[in-house]
PLY file of the C-alpha trace (Angstrom):
ply
format ascii 1.0
element vertex 258
property float x
property float y
property float z
element edge 257
property int vertex1
property int vertex2
end_header
0.03 -0.20 0.62
1.60 3.47 -1.14
1.52 5.64 1.80
-0.74 8.99 1.12
2.27 11.18 2.97
5.71 10.91 3.02
7.14 11.78 6.17
10.64 12.66 6.96
12.91 13.71 10.13
16.28 15.77 9.82
17.71 15.78 12.95
21.03 17.97 11.74
19.11 20.94 10.48
16.41 20.08 12.87
12.89 20.05 10.14
10.93 17.67 8.95
9.49 17.29 5.85
6.05 16.28 4.94
5.71 15.12 1.83
1.34 15.35 0.52
2.63 12.27 -2.02
-0.81 11.63 -4.01
0.02 13.07 -7.76
-1.55 10.60 -9.29
-5.12 12.15 -7.73
-4.21 16.10 -7.67
-2.81 14.98 -4.33
-6.59 14.85 -2.60
-6.75 13.63 0.78
-9.01 10.83 1.72
-9.59 9.23 4.91
-6.15 7.58 4.98
-4.40 10.54 4.13
-6.33 12.78 7.11
-5.11 10.09 9.44
-2.32 9.76 8.04
-0.92 13.25 8.73
-2.73 13.56 12.43
-0.39 11.10 13.60
2.39 13.07 10.98
1.71 15.81 13.18
1.82 14.54 17.03
5.26 12.59 15.57
7.12 15.88 14.88
5.30 17.29 18.06
6.34 14.77 20.15
10.40 15.20 18.50
12.19 17.19 21.03
14.59 16.87 18.22
13.22 19.38 15.45
12.02 22.39 16.00
10.67 23.71 12.17
8.31 21.80 10.09
8.19 22.08 6.07
4.86 20.70 3.98
4.71 20.28 0.37
3.07 17.98 -1.82
4.58 15.20 -4.75
3.98 16.01 -8.52
3.89 18.42 -10.89
-0.03 19.38 -11.06
-1.26 20.59 -7.57
-0.35 21.22 -4.72
-3.72 19.29 -4.48
-7.32 19.21 -5.06
-8.30 19.33 -1.56
-10.59 16.03 -0.48
-10.87 13.29 -3.21
-14.32 13.24 -4.25
-13.84 9.60 -5.36
-13.17 8.76 -2.19
-16.04 8.20 0.52
-14.74 9.88 3.27
-17.24 7.46 5.49
-19.22 9.84 8.08
-21.28 8.31 10.41
-24.74 8.18 10.26
-26.16 10.59 12.53
-25.63 14.27 11.23
-23.95 15.44 14.53
-20.97 12.94 14.84
-19.82 14.06 11.93
-16.71 15.80 11.57
-14.88 18.21 9.85
-11.36 16.75 7.93
-9.72 19.13 8.20
-9.30 19.21 12.06
-7.35 15.47 11.54
-5.25 18.02 8.30
-4.30 20.95 11.35
-1.71 21.43 12.89
-3.02 24.10 15.69
-6.11 21.45 16.10
-3.24 18.64 17.40
-1.19 20.84 19.10
1.14 21.20 17.39
3.06 24.39 18.10
6.50 23.99 16.04
6.48 26.45 12.68
4.91 25.55 9.22
6.46 26.53 6.03
3.88 25.48 3.05
5.19 25.31 -0.51
3.25 24.87 -3.15
3.28 24.93 -6.96
0.16 24.40 -9.62
-3.33 23.83 -8.26
-4.82 24.86 -5.13
-8.18 24.46 -4.64
-11.30 23.17 -2.08
-9.56 21.64 1.34
-6.20 22.11 -0.11
-6.96 26.07 1.58
-6.95 23.85 4.79
-2.92 22.85 4.64
-1.91 27.17 3.30
-4.96 28.61 6.56
-2.77 26.47 8.96
0.74 27.45 7.22
2.87 29.89 9.88
4.89 30.62 5.82
3.08 30.13 3.09
5.35 30.33 0.08
4.35 28.83 -3.43
5.87 28.74 -7.75
5.14 30.70 -10.28
3.05 28.69 -11.95
0.66 28.10 -8.25
-2.84 28.58 -8.40
-5.27 29.19 -5.37
-9.34 28.68 -6.13
-12.47 27.15 -4.29
-14.57 25.50 -6.10
-17.65 24.71 -3.55
-20.36 25.97 -5.48
-19.18 24.77 -9.09
-20.02 21.83 -7.63
-23.26 22.57 -5.74
-21.06 22.81 -2.00
-21.22 25.83 0.23
-18.46 27.50 1.38
-18.16 27.09 4.36
-14.82 26.13 6.51
-11.87 26.94 4.44
-13.40 30.78 4.14
-12.38 31.54 7.75
-9.41 30.06 8.25
-8.97 32.50 4.60
-10.62 35.85 5.93
-7.91 36.07 8.85
-4.91 35.52 5.99
-6.84 37.29 2.47
-9.57 39.22 4.50
-13.44 39.23 3.58
-12.62 41.01 -0.04
-10.97 38.86 -1.15
-12.31 35.61 0.68
-16.33 36.12 -0.11
-15.23 36.04 -4.36
-13.00 33.63 -4.19
-15.83 31.78 -2.29
-17.93 33.05 -4.82
-16.53 32.32 -8.25
-15.47 29.10 -7.68
-13.31 27.54 -10.80
-14.33 30.93 -12.97
-11.57 32.46 -11.43
-7.38 31.57 -10.00
-5.67 33.46 -8.19
-2.44 33.82 -9.44
0.78 33.49 -8.25
1.38 37.60 -8.53
-2.35 38.17 -7.04
-1.81 35.82 -4.01
1.58 37.73 -3.01
-0.91 40.26 -3.78
-3.58 40.61 -1.08
-0.84 37.96 1.26
-1.70 34.76 0.70
1.67 33.83 0.46
5.03 36.08 1.13
7.11 35.08 -1.58
6.97 33.30 -4.94
10.21 31.70 -6.23
10.38 29.61 -9.74
9.45 26.24 -9.44
13.01 24.77 -9.71
14.07 26.58 -6.29
10.26 25.94 -4.09
11.51 23.33 -1.59
14.97 24.72 -2.15
13.70 28.14 -0.40
10.89 26.33 1.68
13.82 24.02 3.74
16.00 27.08 3.40
13.14 29.58 5.35
12.25 26.35 7.80
16.26 25.15 8.71
16.85 29.07 9.11
13.29 29.65 11.33
14.66 25.64 13.29
17.85 28.27 14.74
16.35 29.19 16.66
15.30 28.33 20.40
12.26 27.11 20.02
10.64 27.78 23.18
10.92 30.90 21.09
9.86 29.98 17.78
6.70 27.98 19.90
5.61 30.22 21.63
5.99 32.78 19.43
3.21 30.94 17.18
0.90 29.31 19.90
0.02 32.96 21.33
-0.54 34.55 17.35
-2.37 31.97 16.77
-4.30 31.27 20.08
-4.70 35.82 20.33
-7.27 35.65 16.70
-9.77 33.45 19.57
-10.23 36.77 22.42
-10.83 39.88 21.73
-7.65 42.00 21.61
-7.35 43.64 25.77
-7.27 39.37 26.41
-4.82 38.74 24.05
-2.96 41.21 25.75
-3.12 39.59 28.66
-2.51 36.20 27.94
0.68 36.99 25.29
1.83 38.70 28.69
2.18 35.60 30.16
3.53 33.73 28.37
6.46 35.56 27.59
7.53 34.83 31.66
6.75 31.41 31.45
8.96 31.79 28.27
11.18 33.82 27.66
14.49 32.73 30.72
13.65 29.18 28.83
14.37 30.63 25.88
17.14 32.79 26.81
18.76 29.56 28.32
18.94 27.64 24.90
19.94 30.10 22.72
23.22 30.09 25.33
23.33 27.02 25.41
23.04 26.86 21.40
23.69 30.34 20.38
23.13 31.35 16.74
25.91 32.07 14.46
26.44 35.36 12.89
24.73 35.86 9.68
23.82 38.62 7.43
20.40 39.73 6.69
18.27 38.75 4.04
16.42 41.67 2.01
12.66 40.31 1.07
0 1
1 2
2 3
3 4
4 5
5 6
6 7
7 8
8 9
9 10
10 11
11 12
12 13
13 14
14 15
15 16
16 17
17 18
18 19
19 20
20 21
21 22
22 23
23 24
24 25
25 26
26 27
27 28
28 29
29 30
30 31
31 32
32 33
33 34
34 35
35 36
36 37
37 38
38 39
39 40
40 41
41 42
42 43
43 44
44 45
45 46
46 47
47 48
48 49
49 50
50 51
51 52
52 53
53 54
54 55
55 56
56 57
57 58
58 59
59 60
60 61
61 62
62 63
63 64
64 65
65 66
66 67
67 68
68 69
69 70
70 71
71 72
72 73
73 74
74 75
75 76
76 77
77 78
78 79
79 80
80 81
81 82
82 83
83 84
84 85
85 86
86 87
87 88
88 89
89 90
90 91
91 92
92 93
93 94
94 95
95 96
96 97
97 98
98 99
99 100
100 101
101 102
102 103
103 104
104 105
105 106
106 107
107 108
108 109
109 110
110 111
111 112
112 113
113 114
114 115
115 116
116 117
117 118
118 119
119 120
120 121
121 122
122 123
123 124
124 125
125 126
126 127
127 128
128 129
129 130
130 131
131 132
132 133
133 134
134 135
135 136
136 137
137 138
138 139
139 140
140 141
141 142
142 143
143 144
144 145
145 146
146 147
147 148
148 149
149 150
150 151
151 152
152 153
153 154
154 155
155 156
156 157
157 158
158 159
159 160
160 161
161 162
162 163
163 164
164 165
165 166
166 167
167 168
168 169
169 170
170 171
171 172
172 173
173 174
174 175
175 176
176 177
177 178
178 179
179 180
180 181
181 182
182 183
183 184
184 185
185 186
186 187
187 188
188 189
189 190
190 191
191 192
192 193
193 194
194 195
195 196
196 197
197 198
198 199
199 200
200 201
201 202
202 203
203 204
204 205
205 206
206 207
207 208
208 209
209 210
210 211
211 212
212 213
213 214
214 215
215 216
216 217
217 218
218 219
219 220
220 221
221 222
222 223
223 224
224 225
225 226
226 227
227 228
228 229
229 230
230 231
231 232
232 233
233 234
234 235
235 236
236 237
237 238
238 239
239 240
240 241
241 242
242 243
243 244
244 245
245 246
246 247
247 248
248 249
249 250
250 251
251 252
252 253
253 254
254 255
255 256
256 257
């Protein structure tokens, strides 16, 4: 049986790489992939020798086409027991706070936006396109847009959700609206994602993971409550992160201008 994802741990760079591995199905996710993604997030979370993650996809045609509509996901009969596949795909639902760098090539549509929405840094190749196909298939787009709005705002989220298959967001537009933070040539995509993840992974893990946790949790809180919680996180995390930095100093580098 072919694994739906590939998981690699590089303890020298302290980076884990997750590769969606169903290129023949445009890397669409089925129940098996969702379960493997959940298990991968937990494995990465539990490995203290890993400080950052690259999420990428095999093949050139698509990063992911979302849910595999050619196979049954297998929801329970009772509607109240249905689950959102995005919970299993999500590092944040699994309380995995190690920074995730997502590298998108080709087509990224519908449920694939779960991966983009929950990544911490998103980059893409020059030919990448993004769109939400739900309404064109006669489906309500009600889940992925929630995370998408946090990245690109209400206007662009509604446009993507309502235009469906009739409009695709180019890499250039994705950069302009904040869906991605960098566009590179296809041949450079995986290398650049690894470079970013390696740079992040070299920093004190308590600092980087505390930063991810604080920022993402703040999105669900009122401003003042988020500030109060953030202050507590700095008091808890800073002494530990300072000790980590003293034990493993960062090398001197020339800052990159983006």
